[in-house]
N, C-alpha and C positions, 0 to 999 in steps of 0.2 A: 504494500500500500504506500502510496505517495502522501506527502504532507497535505496536499489539497483534498485528497480523499478522506483523511482523518478529520480535517476541519469540517468538511461537508457532513460526515456522519455525526460529529458532535453537534452541529447546528440542527440537524434533523432530530436527534435525541432530545435536545433542549426544547424544540418546538412541540414534540410529542408529550414531553413531561409537562410543559405549560398547559397544553390542551387537556391533559388528564387532570391536572390540578384544578382548572376552571370547572370542568365537568363535576369533579368530586365536591367542590365547595358550593356549587350552585344547585346540586340535585336535592330533591326533597321539597315537598310543598310546605308552605307555612300553614301551621295548624290554626284552627279556629277556637279551640278550647283545650283545657287541661283537665284530666281526670285524676283525682287523688284517691288512693286506696290506703287504708290502714288495717293491718292484720288481714289483708286479702279482701276486705269488705269495702265497697264504694263509700268514700267519705263525702265526696262532692264533685260536681262538674262546674268549672268556671270558665268564663269567656276570656280569651286573650285580648279582646278589643277593649276591655274595661280595666283601667288601672285600679288595683285593689290589693289589700293585704289580708291574707287568710291565716288565722291562728289555728293550727291543727292540734286538736286535743285528743288525749288518750287517757281514759280513766279519770277525767276531770282535770288533768294536768296538761298545760300547753307544752307539747314536745317539739314542734317545728313551726316556723313562720315562713309562709310562702308569699312572695311578693310578685304580683303581675304588673308589669310596667312596660309601656311602649311595645306591646306584642310579644314580650318574652316572660317566661316564668323562672323564678330563681328562689331557692331556699336561702334565706339570709340569717336565720337563727336556728339552732338546734341544741337540745340538752344532752345529746349523746357524747360519750367521751372522745371519740375520734373526730367528729365534726367533718367527715369527708363530704357529706352532702352539701355543706356550706361552701366548700372549696370547688365544687363542680361548676362548670360554666352555665349561664342561663340558657334555657332551651326555648325553641320556637317552631321547629320543624316537626312534621308528623312522625310519630313513633319514637321521638327522642324521649329519654327518661332521666329522672333524678331519683336515686334510691338512698334511703336512710335505713340501713339494715338493723341497727340496734332498736330503732323505734318502729320498724316494719312499715315504713311510709314509702309509697311509690307515687311519683308524679309523672304522668305520661301525656304528651301532646297528642291530640286527636284531631282529625279533620272534621269538617262540618257534616259530611255525608260518608260515613264509614260503611264498608261492606264486610260481610262475614268472610268473603273469598279474598285470597291474596291476588289471584289473577284468573282470567277467563280464557279458555282455549276454544278456538273455532275449528 
């Protein structure tokens, strides 16, 4: 291989990597609502279009605070020892989740019209 061939292959690789990055970062639909479950039971469904603060309670004690702001959902406070859920990034795309294992809290973004099927084949 000559020097120009190597340069050409590097440029092609960079273009393909950039295209893959753009595809990966832009895929996924923005969700319309978040579903919160505690101990596997539905705690509530909240719109992502309305800024609000939800105090999630378990056995009468506030365990987590979910903040919905500007179309994203984020857990800002938790009483668990590791607080990993607080350090996760805010979510806004369909099927993204934030999980607090010690408190058994799951926050998942859902679309406005969800289907039971993952895909349809013809």
